[in-house]
Backbone bond lengths (Angstrom), bond angles and torsions (degrees), N, CA, C in turn:
res aa  C-N    CA-C-N  psi(-1)  N-CA   C-N-CA  omega(-1)  CA-C   N-CA-C  phi
1 M - - - 1.457 - - 1.529 109.38 -
2 N 1.294 117.38 147.30 1.459 124.04 177.63 1.530 109.64 -62.70
3 I 1.335 116.29 126.95 1.468 119.80 -176.37 1.525 112.07 -63.47
4 Y 1.327 117.46 -30.29 1.469 120.20 178.22 1.526 110.17 -65.90
5 L 1.337 116.58 -46.66 1.464 120.50 178.76 1.529 110.74 -65.85
6 E 1.313 115.85 -41.27 1.458 119.78 -178.67 1.531 111.14 -65.38
7 S 1.326 116.69 -45.96 1.475 119.07 179.95 1.528 110.86 -67.58
8 F 1.336 117.72 -38.35 1.464 120.27 176.13 1.525 109.60 -60.55
9 G 1.328 117.14 -45.87 1.462 121.67 -179.83 1.521 112.81 -61.20
10 I 1.317 115.80 -42.23 1.466 120.27 179.67 1.526 109.96 -62.00
11 F 1.337 116.59 -50.66 1.461 119.49 -177.08 1.527 111.91 -71.24
12 F 1.330 118.10 -30.13 1.466 120.96 175.90 1.528 109.34 -66.43
13 K 1.326 116.66 -45.18 1.469 121.11 179.13 1.526 110.70 -62.09
14 I 1.313 116.79 -45.69 1.463 120.31 179.23 1.524 110.30 -63.74
15 G 1.315 117.07 -43.56 1.462 120.96 179.40 1.514 112.81 -64.85
16 A 1.321 116.69 -32.77 1.469 120.49 -177.08 1.520 112.99 -79.65
17 F 1.307 117.62 -31.01 1.463 119.41 -171.37 1.520 114.76 -115.12
18 T 1.319 118.28 12.64 1.456 120.84 177.88 1.515 109.62 -106.71
19 I 1.306 115.22 120.84 1.460 120.86 176.05 1.518 107.03 -102.14
20 G 1.311 117.42 133.02 1.459 120.50 176.65 1.510 114.09 119.24
21 G 1.302 118.13 -1.71 1.457 120.36 174.70 1.512 114.23 86.80
22 G 1.326 114.32 -162.75 1.457 122.74 -171.46 1.509 115.55 -56.80
23 Y 1.338 117.59 -44.82 1.460 119.34 -176.99 1.522 111.68 -67.35
24 A 1.319 116.92 -31.18 1.458 120.21 176.78 1.526 110.72 -71.04
25 M 1.336 117.54 -23.97 1.464 121.80 -179.94 1.528 112.65 -80.25
26 V 1.311 117.03 -23.86 1.468 121.12 -173.23 1.527 112.99 -54.30
27 P 1.353 120.03 -50.38 1.470 117.15 -179.16 1.530 112.99 -65.38
28 L 1.328 116.94 -31.33 1.465 119.48 178.50 1.527 110.94 -69.62
29 I 1.329 116.00 -43.77 1.466 120.12 177.78 1.525 109.50 -62.42
30 E 1.331 116.17 -45.26 1.461 120.32 179.93 1.530 110.90 -60.01
31 N 1.322 116.73 -43.60 1.459 120.80 179.87 1.526 111.19 -61.88
32 E 1.324 117.12 -45.85 1.470 121.12 -177.29 1.534 112.48 -71.31
33 I 1.322 116.65 -45.89 1.470 121.16 -171.23 1.527 112.67 -86.73
34 V 1.336 116.95 -41.07 1.466 120.39 -175.63 1.529 111.38 -91.39
35 T 1.329 116.48 -51.51 1.463 120.64 -172.92 1.526 112.97 -77.73
36 K 1.328 117.32 -56.28 1.471 120.57 -174.63 1.522 112.73 -73.02
37 R 1.321 116.94 -52.79 1.466 120.01 -172.31 1.527 114.04 -95.33
38 K 1.319 116.76 -17.98 1.474 122.44 -179.95 1.535 112.27 54.19
39 W 1.344 115.22 38.55 1.455 120.31 177.85 1.521 111.23 -75.74
40 I 1.328 115.74 -27.53 1.467 121.50 -178.31 1.520 107.84 -136.18
41 A 1.326 117.00 139.99 1.465 121.74 177.97 1.533 109.78 -71.62
42 Q 1.322 116.37 154.69 1.469 122.21 -179.46 1.528 111.38 -56.06
43 E 1.327 117.16 -43.75 1.465 121.19 -178.93 1.532 110.84 -63.78
44 D 1.331 116.31 -41.26 1.464 120.52 178.22 1.525 110.76 -65.73
45 F 1.339 116.65 -37.55 1.466 120.26 178.76 1.522 110.45 -62.85
46 I 1.325 116.90 -43.61 1.471 120.69 179.07 1.527 109.74 -62.11
47 D 1.331 116.78 -41.64 1.473 120.23 177.76 1.527 110.95 -63.88
48 L 1.340 117.18 -44.56 1.466 120.73 178.34 1.528 111.09 -62.70
49 L 1.307 116.58 -36.57 1.457 120.94 178.33 1.522 110.70 -66.37
50 A 1.324 117.18 -42.56 1.465 120.47 178.15 1.529 111.12 -63.11
51 I 1.318 116.75 -43.01 1.464 120.58 178.12 1.525 110.26 -65.18
52 S 1.324 116.67 -41.11 1.466 121.36 -179.93 1.521 111.65 -62.47
53 Q 1.328 116.31 -38.48 1.458 120.38 178.95 1.524 111.05 -70.77
54 S 1.310 116.98 -31.84 1.465 120.85 -177.82 1.523 112.57 -81.81
55 A 1.318 117.25 -25.06 1.467 120.87 -178.01 1.527 109.67 -77.40
56 P 1.327 116.76 148.22 1.468 118.73 176.60 1.520 110.75 -67.35
57 G 1.308 115.88 146.95 1.463 120.31 177.85 1.506 112.19 117.27
58 I 1.304 114.58 -170.95 1.462 122.72 -175.45 1.522 109.22 -83.27
59 L 1.328 116.72 129.28 1.462 121.81 -175.67 1.524 112.20 -54.30
60 A 1.323 117.89 -49.18 1.470 120.97 -176.66 1.526 111.33 -60.84
61 V 1.319 116.61 -41.01 1.464 120.44 178.96 1.527 109.91 -69.17
62 N 1.333 116.47 -43.84 1.464 120.24 179.47 1.517 111.65 -58.20
63 I 1.327 116.63 -48.60 1.467 118.73 -176.84 1.521 110.81 -67.66
64 S 1.334 116.87 -35.94 1.473 118.36 177.82 1.529 110.43 -65.72
65 I 1.322 116.71 -39.14 1.471 120.03 177.83 1.523 110.90 -63.18
66 F 1.326 117.12 -46.45 1.469 120.19 -178.55 1.533 111.41 -65.78
67 I 1.327 116.94 -39.74 1.464 119.65 178.34 1.523 110.14 -66.99
68 G 1.336 116.94 -44.87 1.464 120.59 177.64 1.516 111.86 -58.98
69 Y 1.330 115.64 -41.27 1.469 119.85 179.19 1.527 110.70 -65.60
70 K 1.334 116.35 -41.42 1.460 120.12 179.23 1.532 110.89 -64.09
71 L 1.342 116.34 -34.37 1.467 120.33 -179.04 1.526 112.59 -77.12
72 R 1.349 116.46 -49.43 1.467 120.25 -171.79 1.528 114.12 -145.40
73 G 1.309 117.71 29.76 1.458 119.86 174.67 1.525 113.29 69.69
74 I 1.321 116.16 -149.37 1.468 122.78 -175.90 1.534 111.02 -59.65
75 R 1.321 117.17 -47.28 1.473 119.91 -179.93 1.524 111.41 -59.88
76 G 1.303 116.36 -42.49 1.462 120.61 178.29 1.512 111.70 -62.26
77 S 1.330 117.12 -40.58 1.465 119.89 179.95 1.523 111.44 -67.40
78 I 1.329 117.46 -36.33 1.477 120.84 177.76 1.527 109.89 -66.28
79 V 1.331 116.73 -43.99 1.471 121.38 -178.19 1.523 110.79 -63.98
80 T 1.332 117.42 -47.28 1.471 119.77 -178.16 1.528 111.31 -69.36
81 A 1.320 117.17 -36.10 1.473 119.81 177.24 1.525 110.43 -64.04
82 L 1.328 117.28 -44.66 1.466 120.30 177.80 1.528 111.18 -62.41
83 G 1.319 116.44 -40.28 1.462 120.10 177.25 1.520 112.13 -60.63
84 T 1.315 117.02 -35.76 1.460 121.41 179.72 1.524 111.96 -76.53
85 I 1.322 117.38 -39.17 1.467 122.55 -172.98 1.528 113.25 -81.14
86 L 1.318 117.51 -41.27 1.467 120.83 -173.18 1.534 115.56 -55.56
87 P 1.332 119.82 -45.31 1.467 117.67 -179.69 1.532 112.69 -58.60
88 S 1.318 116.31 -45.31 1.472 120.04 179.95 1.523 110.28 -63.09
89 F 1.310 116.48 -42.71 1.460 120.51 179.88 1.528 110.60 -60.50
90 I 1.314 116.14 -46.76 1.471 120.75 -178.83 1.532 110.64 -64.85
91 I 1.330 116.55 -44.36 1.467 120.51 -179.38 1.530 111.11 -64.93
92 I 1.324 117.54 -45.27 1.473 120.89 179.52 1.515 110.34 -64.50
93 L 1.306 117.45 -39.02 1.469 120.67 177.43 1.529 110.39 -61.86
94 A 1.324 116.93 -44.74 1.473 120.61 178.72 1.529 111.19 -64.60
95 I 1.320 116.72 -42.11 1.470 120.02 178.24 1.522 110.40 -62.96
96 A 1.321 116.63 -43.76 1.468 120.05 179.90 1.527 111.50 -61.52
97 L 1.315 116.14 -35.79 1.464 119.65 179.84 1.527 112.51 -70.21
98 F 1.338 116.81 -32.67 1.461 119.96 -173.17 1.529 114.40 -117.90
99 F 1.326 118.92 4.50 1.463 122.45 -173.92 1.523 112.64 -57.87
100 H 1.288 116.81 -40.68 1.467 119.64 -177.24 1.527 112.00 -61.01
101 N 1.325 118.26 -21.22 1.465 121.75 -179.34 1.537 113.41 -76.39
102 F 1.356 117.65 -26.49 1.456 118.38 -174.89 1.527 114.56 -133.29
103 K 1.320 118.50 11.03 1.467 119.80 -175.18 1.517 113.63 -63.27
104 D 1.322 119.29 -29.60 1.463 122.34 -179.06 1.525 112.71 -102.69
105 N 1.305 117.62 13.01 1.456 122.23 -178.64 1.531 109.50 -74.19
106 P 1.343 118.67 121.35 1.472 120.68 -178.18 1.532 113.04 -63.82
107 I 1.311 117.78 -28.96 1.471 120.39 178.06 1.520 110.13 -65.76
108 V 1.327 116.83 -43.29 1.469 121.42 178.46 1.529 109.93 -63.34
109 E 1.331 117.42 -41.25 1.464 120.95 178.18 1.533 110.76 -61.11
110 R 1.330 117.36 -43.20 1.472 121.32 179.36 1.524 111.37 -65.45
111 I 1.311 116.30 -38.66 1.467 120.00 178.69 1.522 109.92 -60.25
112 F 1.332 117.08 -46.66 1.466 120.25 -179.67 1.524 111.89 -66.57
113 K 1.329 118.28 -34.60 1.469 120.72 176.08 1.527 110.54 -66.15
114 G 1.317 116.99 -33.81 1.460 120.77 177.54 1.519 113.09 -73.47
115 I 1.313 116.99 -30.33 1.461 121.69 -178.59 1.530 111.20 -73.67
116 R 1.314 118.66 -31.93 1.478 122.17 -174.68 1.530 114.13 -52.48
117 P 1.351 119.94 -50.20 1.474 118.28 179.29 1.526 113.00 -62.43
118 A 1.313 116.80 -34.89 1.468 119.73 178.47 1.524 110.67 -65.12
119 V 1.318 116.53 -36.73 1.468 120.60 178.56 1.526 110.30 -64.96
120 V 1.324 117.31 -39.70 1.471 120.59 176.82 1.525 109.93 -60.02
121 A 1.319 116.89 -44.08 1.466 120.68 178.38 1.526 111.11 -64.11
122 L 1.324 117.15 -39.54 1.468 120.71 178.80 1.523 111.78 -64.69
123 I 1.310 116.93 -29.43 1.466 120.57 177.43 1.529 110.19 -81.45
124 A 1.332 117.82 -37.05 1.463 121.07 -178.42 1.531 112.26 -69.30
125 A 1.320 117.53 -38.87 1.469 121.23 -176.28 1.530 112.58 -56.82
126 P 1.348 119.90 -50.52 1.467 117.43 179.49 1.519 113.42 -67.12
127 T 1.321 117.09 -23.10 1.464 119.77 177.52 1.525 109.78 -62.73
128 F 1.332 117.17 -45.68 1.460 120.32 179.00 1.529 111.51 -68.94
129 T 1.320 117.28 -37.32 1.465 121.20 177.39 1.525 110.34 -63.15
130 M 1.339 115.89 -44.75 1.466 119.35 178.70 1.523 110.70 -64.44
131 G 1.330 116.74 -36.77 1.462 120.41 177.77 1.516 111.86 -60.00
132 K 1.332 116.26 -42.68 1.466 120.22 177.24 1.527 110.85 -65.51
133 S 1.334 116.23 -45.13 1.461 120.45 -178.46 1.522 111.74 -65.73
134 A 1.323 116.76 -32.33 1.466 121.03 179.92 1.525 111.76 -82.59
135 K 1.340 115.63 3.40 1.465 122.36 178.21 1.528 112.30 59.00
136 I 1.327 115.21 43.73 1.465 119.68 175.43 1.522 107.22 -76.73
137 N 1.323 115.15 128.51 1.464 120.42 -178.93 1.524 109.30 -133.22
138 R 1.315 116.85 -170.04 1.467 119.74 -176.24 1.529 112.64 -66.82
139 Y 1.323 117.83 -19.59 1.457 120.51 -179.45 1.531 113.38 -83.05
140 N 1.327 116.77 -30.58 1.466 119.21 -177.95 1.522 113.02 -116.48
141 L 1.317 117.60 8.74 1.461 121.77 179.02 1.528 111.91 -61.23
142 W 1.323 116.31 -27.64 1.466 120.30 -178.37 1.526 112.13 -62.21
143 V 1.328 118.77 -26.90 1.469 121.19 -177.35 1.533 111.37 -63.77
144 P 1.352 120.21 -56.02 1.463 118.20 178.87 1.532 113.13 -67.48
145 V 1.341 117.15 -31.98 1.464 119.67 179.91 1.525 110.35 -66.26
146 V 1.328 116.95 -49.22 1.470 120.61 179.43 1.530 110.10 -63.94
147 S 1.324 117.32 -40.54 1.471 120.56 178.74 1.530 110.72 -59.90
148 A 1.329 116.51 -47.40 1.470 120.60 -179.83 1.527 110.90 -62.63
149 L 1.331 116.69 -42.35 1.468 119.91 179.64 1.524 111.87 -65.83
150 L 1.328 117.29 -39.87 1.467 120.37 178.06 1.529 111.15 -62.02
151 I 1.312 116.20 -39.66 1.472 120.22 179.69 1.529 109.91 -72.58
152 W 1.322 116.11 -48.12 1.464 120.79 -171.91 1.526 112.31 -74.75
153 L 1.335 117.55 -50.46 1.459 120.53 -173.86 1.529 113.55 -85.23
154 L 1.317 116.96 -38.45 1.462 119.87 -174.16 1.519 113.84 -103.68
155 G 1.331 116.84 -3.77 1.457 120.39 176.05 1.517 115.04 72.22
156 F 1.340 117.38 21.74 1.462 119.99 176.69 1.521 109.42 -61.17
157 S 1.305 116.58 146.04 1.450 120.92 175.96 1.529 109.38 -73.80
158 P 1.339 117.68 134.05 1.469 119.99 177.11 1.533 112.44 -57.49
159 I 1.317 116.73 -26.28 1.470 120.17 178.80 1.522 110.11 -61.12
160 W 1.341 117.03 -44.24 1.467 120.45 179.59 1.526 110.89 -66.33
161 I 1.316 116.44 -35.28 1.468 120.42 178.25 1.534 109.40 -65.30
162 I 1.325 116.81 -43.76 1.470 120.87 179.56 1.528 110.33 -63.15
163 I 1.329 116.56 -44.72 1.472 120.51 179.14 1.525 110.02 -62.26
164 A 1.337 116.67 -46.38 1.468 120.14 -179.93 1.525 110.86 -62.73
165 A 1.339 117.35 -41.06 1.464 120.61 179.38 1.523 110.90 -65.51
166 G 1.340 116.55 -40.19 1.463 119.91 177.81 1.515 111.95 -63.31
167 V 1.327 116.72 -46.03 1.475 121.11 178.63 1.526 109.46 -64.53
168 G 1.342 116.56 -44.03 1.465 120.20 179.03 1.522 111.94 -61.65
169 G 1.331 116.72 -43.07 1.464 120.58 178.01 1.518 111.81 -63.36
170 F 1.336 116.46 -41.22 1.459 120.93 178.02 1.530 110.50 -62.05
171 L 1.331 116.34 -48.27 1.469 120.81 -179.22 1.530 111.18 -64.42
172 W 1.322 117.21 -40.48 1.460 120.59 177.97 1.529 110.37 -63.01
173 G 1.329 116.75 -42.35 1.460 120.76 177.55 1.524 111.95 -61.74
174 K 1.336 116.01 -41.90 1.475 119.86 176.94 1.527 110.26 -63.39
175 F 1.330 116.69 -44.11 1.464 121.40 179.48 1.520 110.70 -60.77
176 K 1.348 116.96 -46.93 1.465 121.06 179.75 1.523 110.96 -63.04
177 S 1.341 116.21 -40.24 1.459 120.91 -179.95 1.535 110.20 -63.35
178 T 1.319 116.27 -45.01 1.466 121.43 178.96 1.512 110.38 -63.76
179 K 1.323 116.47 -43.13 1.459 122.05 -179.90 1.531 110.33 -64.60
180 D 1.341 117.71 -42.07 1.459 121.71 178.65 1.523 111.54 -64.38
181 K 1.336 116.33 -41.07 1.460 120.66 178.98 1.524 110.53 -65.38
182 A 1.347 116.76 -40.90 1.460 120.48 179.63 1.524 110.74 -65.96
183 G 1.327 117.75 -33.79 1.462 121.75 179.26 1.510 113.06 -70.75
184 K 1.346 117.86 -25.89 1.460 122.21 -177.93 1.524 112.55 -83.70
185 I 1.318 115.81 -19.05 1.473 119.02 -177.09 1.501 111.96 -77.16
């Protein structure tokens, strides 16, 4: 099968049937791209995910663009981005056309109240998967915990957390490199 059609189909399907946004899409994308098709290695996927989260814009679109680019360059990124965007666009357009017909329907309200807890679970699941893939253990668990608390309790901007984590990671890498070199001498 043509990789452009196949990748478009994968991202269209994920975009059409994932409720909860980008984080809910992550395990589905990982399953399709890393596990089933082995188009991208697990380590590369984690790196693409980190870059996607750091880049401005919508996570699902960002990751689809980066994966498409990794697979087939600019054309691949356009195809995967369209596959991700089109379902939402079509669904929102249909809702906008007919919303006035069911906006006050109590059944629709109950359905959305029932979906909310499932969306939380869909967001939590990839968080734990990413934690395992990022090799978070008892020694470095404090980094995501402190970061989350700084954002949640003290209102720190995630941008400052990302910058601090990047600088901290760079300095730690330099320290480890220096320590490793000193141990070899």
